C-alpha positions in Angstrom: -110.6 196.3 -160.2 -109.2 196.8 -156.5 -109.0 200.2 -155.2 -105.2 200.1 -155.1 -104.8 200.1 -159.1 -107.6 202.6 -159.4 -105.5 204.7 -157.4 -102.6 204.2 -159.4 -104.5 204.8 -162.4 -105.8 208.2 -161.2 -102.2 209.1 -160.4 -101.0 208.4 -163.8 -103.7 210.3 -165.6 -103.5 213.1 -163.3 -99.7 213.6 -163.2 -99.0 212.8 -167.0 -98.9 216.5 -168.5 -96.3 217.5 -166.3 -94.0 214.5 -166.3 -90.4 215.8 -166.8 -89.2 213.3 -169.4 -85.5 213.9 -168.9 -84.4 215.2 -165.9 -81.0 216.4 -165.3 -78.4 214.2 -163.9 -75.1 214.6 -163.4 -72.2 212.2 -162.6 -70.5 214.9 -160.3 -70.5 218.6 -159.9 -67.7 219.3 -162.7 -70.2 217.7 -165.3 -72.5 220.3 -164.7 -72.6 222.8 -167.7 -72.3 226.1 -167.2 -76.0 227.1 -169.5 -77.4 225.0 -166.4 -76.2 227.1 -163.6 -78.5 229.6 -162.8 -78.0 232.8 -161.3 -78.7 231.8 -157.8 -79.0 235.4 -156.7 -82.4 235.4 -158.5 -83.1 232.2 -157.1 -87.0 231.1 -156.0 -86.3 232.4 -152.1 -83.0 234.5 -152.6 -85.0 237.7 -153.1 -85.9 237.1 -149.4 -82.4 238.5 -148.3 -83.4 242.0 -149.1 -85.6 241.9 -146.0 -82.6 241.5 -143.4 -83.5 243.4 -140.5 -87.0 243.9 -140.9 -89.5 243.8 -138.1 -93.1 243.9 -137.3 -94.5 247.5 -138.4 -92.8 247.8 -141.2 -94.0 247.8 -144.9 -91.3 246.2 -147.6 -92.1 245.9 -151.3 -92.2 241.7 -151.6 -93.1 240.9 -147.9 -96.4 239.2 -149.4 -94.1 236.8 -151.2 -92.6 236.1 -147.8 -96.0 235.3 -146.4 -96.8 233.1 -149.2 -93.8 230.9 -148.4 -95.0 230.6 -144.7 -98.3 229.9 -145.8 -97.3 226.8 -148.1 -95.4 225.3 -145.0 -98.2 225.9 -143.1 -97.3 228.8 -140.8 -99.9 231.3 -141.4 -103.2 230.9 -139.5 -106.4 231.1 -141.4 -105.2 233.7 -144.2 -105.5 232.8 -148.0 -103.1 233.9 -150.4 -105.5 236.6 -151.8 -105.2 238.5 -148.7 -101.4 238.8 -148.2 -100.0 242.5 -148.2 -96.3 243.5 -147.8 -97.2 245.1 -143.9 -95.0 243.2 -141.6 -98.2 242.8 -139.3 -99.0 240.3 -136.5 -99.7 237.3 -138.5 -96.3 237.4 -140.1 -94.5 238.3 -136.9 -96.5 234.9 -135.2 -95.5 232.9 -138.3 -91.7 234.0 -138.0 -91.5 232.8 -134.4 -93.0 230.0 -134.9 -90.8 229.3 -137.8 -87.5 230.4 -135.8 -88.6 228.0 -132.7 -89.0 224.8 -135.2 -85.3 225.6 -136.5 -83.8 226.0 -133.1 -83.4 229.8 -133.8 -83.9 232.8 -131.6 -87.5 233.5 -131.6 -87.1 237.2 -132.0 -89.8 238.1 -134.5 -87.4 239.5 -136.6 -85.5 238.7 -140.0 -82.4 238.3 -138.5 -79.1 237.0 -140.4 -79.7 233.0 -139.0 -83.1 233.2 -140.1 -82.8 234.4 -143.4 -80.0 231.8 -143.8 -82.2 229.0 -143.0 -85.0 230.3 -145.1 -83.3 230.6 -148.2 -82.2 226.9 -148.2 -83.6 224.1 -150.6 -86.0 222.0 -148.5 -88.7 219.4 -148.4 -92.0 220.4 -149.5 -93.8 218.9 -146.6 -95.3 221.5 -144.5 -94.1 222.1 -140.7 -97.5 223.4 -139.5 -100.8 221.9 -140.2 -104.0 223.4 -138.8 -102.0 225.8 -136.6 -100.1 223.2 -135.0 -96.7 222.6 -135.3 -95.5 219.2 -136.6 -92.0 219.5 -135.5 -90.4 219.1 -132.2 -88.2 221.9 -131.7 -85.2 222.3 -129.3 -81.8 221.5 -129.0 -79.9 218.7 -127.2 -79.7 219.1 -123.8 -76.3 217.5 -123.6 -74.2 216.5 -126.8 -72.0 214.4 -124.4 -74.4 212.4 -122.7 -77.6 212.3 -124.7 -79.8 213.5 -127.4 -83.3 214.6 -127.0 -85.6 212.7 -129.7 -87.4 215.0 -131.9 -88.9 212.2 -134.8 -92.6 212.9 -135.4 -95.4 211.0 -137.3 -98.5 211.9 -139.2 -101.9 212.0 -138.0 -103.2 208.8 -136.6 -99.5 207.3 -137.4 -100.2 205.9 -140.4 -97.9 202.8 -141.5 -97.4 200.0 -143.8 -99.5 197.1 -142.8 -97.6 194.6 -140.7 -98.6 191.9 -143.5 -96.5 193.6 -145.9 -93.0 194.1 -144.9 -91.7 193.5 -148.7 -92.7 197.2 -150.7 -92.3 197.2 -154.2 -91.1 200.3 -156.1 -91.2 201.8 -159.8 -90.4 204.4 -161.8 -92.4 206.6 -164.1 -91.7 205.0 -167.7 -91.4 208.6 -169.1 -88.7 209.9 -167.1 -86.5 207.3 -168.8 -84.0 206.8 -165.7 -80.8 205.0 -166.2 -80.1 202.0 -164.1 -77.3 204.4 -162.6 -80.0 206.8 -161.1 -82.1 203.7 -160.0 -79.3 202.5 -158.1 -79.1 205.8 -156.4 -82.8 205.0 -155.3 -81.9 201.4 -154.1 -79.2 202.5 -152.0 -81.4 204.9 -150.6 -83.9 202.3 -149.6 -81.0 199.9 -148.3 -80.7 202.8 -145.6 -83.9 202.3 -144.0 -84.2 198.3 -144.8 -80.7 198.0 -142.8 -82.4 199.3 -139.4 -85.9 198.1 -139.9 -87.8 194.8 -140.9 -88.8 196.0 -144.2 -87.4 195.2 -147.7 -87.8 197.3 -151.1 -88.0 195.3 -154.2 -87.9 197.5 -157.6 -90.8 196.2 -160.1 -91.3 197.0 -163.7 -94.9 197.6 -163.0 -95.8 201.3 -162.0 -99.4 200.8 -161.8 -99.4 197.8 -159.3 -96.2 199.1 -157.3 -96.6 200.2 -153.5 -94.2 203.1 -154.2 -94.1 205.1 -157.4 -91.6 207.5 -158.1 -91.2 210.1 -160.7 -89.6 213.3 -161.5 -92.0 216.3 -162.2 -92.0 220.1 -163.0 -94.0 222.9 -162.0 -97.7 222.2 -161.1 -98.3 218.5 -161.2 -101.5 218.1 -160.1 -101.2 217.5 -156.5 -101.6 220.6 -155.4 -97.5 221.0 -154.6 -96.2 222.7 -157.6 -92.6 222.8 -158.1 -90.4 226.1 -158.3 -87.9 225.4 -160.5 -84.2 225.0 -159.7 -83.5 224.8 -155.6 -86.6 225.8 -153.7 -88.5 222.9 -153.0 -86.8 219.9 -153.9 -89.3 217.1 -153.7 -92.2 215.9 -151.5 -93.6 212.3 -150.6 -97.2 211.2 -149.1 -97.8 209.5 -146.1 -98.8 205.6 -146.2 -100.0 203.9 -147.9 -100.0 206.6 -150.8 -96.7 205.7 -151.7 -96.1 208.9 -154.2 -92.5 210.3 -154.0 -92.4 213.5 -156.5 -89.0 215.1 -157.3 -88.3 218.3 -159.3 -87.5 217.8 -162.6 -85.6 221.0 -163.2 -82.8 220.3 -160.4 -79.2 219.8 -161.2 -79.3 216.3 -159.7 -76.1 215.1 -158.6 -75.6 211.2 -158.7 -71.8 209.9 -158.2 -72.2 209.7 -154.3 -69.1 211.7 -153.4 -68.8 215.1 -151.5 -70.1 218.0 -153.5 -68.1 220.8 -154.0 -70.0 224.3 -153.2 -69.0 225.6 -156.4 -71.8 225.1 -158.3 -74.4 225.9 -155.8 -77.2 224.5 -157.7 -75.9 221.0 -157.2 -78.4 218.7 -155.4 -77.3 215.3 -154.4 -80.0 213.0 -155.4 -79.4 210.2 -152.6 -79.8 212.7 -149.6 -83.1 213.8 -151.0 -84.3 210.4 -151.6 -83.4 209.3 -148.2 -85.6 211.9 -146.8 -88.4 211.7 -148.6 -88.6 207.7 -148.0 -88.6 208.7 -144.5 -92.0 210.0 -145.4 -93.2 207.5 -147.5 -92.9 205.0 -144.3 -94.6 207.8 -141.9 -92.0 209.8 -140.4 -92.9 213.6 -140.1 -90.1 216.1 -140.1 -87.3 216.7 -137.1 -85.9 219.6 -135.6 -82.5 218.3 -135.0 -80.6 219.7 -137.9 -78.3 216.4 -138.2 -81.3 213.9 -138.8 -82.4 213.2 -142.1 -85.6 214.1 -141.7 -84.8 217.9 -141.0 -86.8 220.1 -143.8 -83.7 221.5 -145.4 -80.7 220.8 -146.8 -77.8 222.8 -147.9 -77.1 222.9 -151.6 -73.7 221.2 -152.7 -74.0 219.0 -149.6 -74.3 215.5 -148.9 -76.4 213.6 -145.7 -77.3 210.1 -146.1 -76.3 208.5 -143.1 -79.4 208.1 -140.5 -79.2 209.5 -137.2 -80.2 208.1 -133.9 -83.1 210.0 -133.9 -84.3 208.8 -137.4 -83.5 205.1 -136.4 -85.7 205.5 -133.3 -88.6 207.1 -135.4 -88.5 204.3 -138.1 -88.0 201.3 -135.6 -90.9 202.6 -133.2 -93.1 202.0 -136.3 -91.9 198.9 -137.8 -89.4 197.4 -135.6 -85.9 196.7 -135.6 -83.9 194.6 -138.3 -82.7 191.3 -136.3 -79.4 192.1 -138.3 -79.1 195.5 -137.2 -76.2 195.9 -134.8 -76.0 199.8 -134.5 -76.2 201.2 -131.1 -77.1 204.4 -129.7 -76.3 206.2 -126.5 -79.7 208.2 -126.8 -81.9 208.5 -124.1 -85.2 209.7 -124.8 -85.9 212.7 -122.5 -89.1 214.3 -124.1 -91.5 213.5 -126.9 -94.2 215.2 -128.5 -96.9 213.2 -128.7 -98.7 215.4 -131.4 -96.9 213.6 -134.3 -96.3 215.2 -137.7 -99.2 215.7 -140.6 -100.3 214.6 -143.9 -99.9 217.6 -146.6 -101.5 218.0 -149.5 -105.2 217.2 -150.8 -106.3 213.7 -150.6 -107.8 213.9 -154.0 -106.1 215.9 -156.4 -108.6 218.5 -158.4 -106.8 218.8 -161.8 -108.4 216.7 -164.1 -110.3 214.6 -161.5 -113.7 214.2 -163.4 -111.6 213.1 -166.7 -109.6 210.7 -164.7 -112.4 209.2 -162.7 -114.6 209.1 -166.0 -111.6 206.8 -167.8 -111.5 204.9 -164.5 -115.0 204.0 -164.9 -114.9 202.9 -168.3 -111.8 200.5 -167.5 -114.2 199.4 -164.5 
């Protein structure tokens, strides 16, 4: 048994206990039953709203949770969760300023309205800062009429799929029991990347041997990146050649591809999230250009599936351009951060690892 199959078997064994067998899928917003529309004011991050205007030197009940948020996405340097307090200390101020810079906000170090609006948005679970180094190229376009600053980033070492493997296979966790309609959403998401690169993507029925493995999970599912229920963290994916794409099974996923009305704030467009996470699977990190697919957050009730020039330039720098791609861009690259983006999450998943390894050895 080769290493690829061993890793695949480990993945199945470790993630199986938290697989969401029946994720929530809806053809449109109006089909979401009231019982599945939560009180968004009590959502995962909405509680941060009460910190509006908070600044360094203050003490507010619950600030430790905000520190946990920043720690999860890499902004707290060398501090563990056990040491978090409700003090607005220097570490929190520094984290906040870095966050504001990454998201093109004024780096005031205060929890002002624009910052809180960004903080509570649903987002990808991949971190923005790793080992104290920001993985986002922050800054606004120098001129919206003449050019756009290029802000795409990569994982460390610029991992990519082998040039000898231009057709990548993908499969879905069987326990999710996905309908053909849901699978078609992912097919369309993959097509958006294949249209601009030399890569193609083919669905396979063999989950174990697939290059890319897609599954819906809930809560702590064994990879160190636990999901948090409705909204909050929507999904995460790992750099090549891991091929792991995990989505939160508790979300209210809308699959019709139409414009989502804001009347149901918990509605999340499946293709929008899938297109973003596939970018990570191909080796792209986050971009600080808000219109880019690889921007970390997305407003609930919205749809964003079209690749921008920043996304296209990034993925083509890894895999080249599809010879049939006729897209043109007026973008002139004025600045690029050579640090790239970083892999997030443990290389090996601790939960159940010993048991899984034992079972693999038995198979071998």
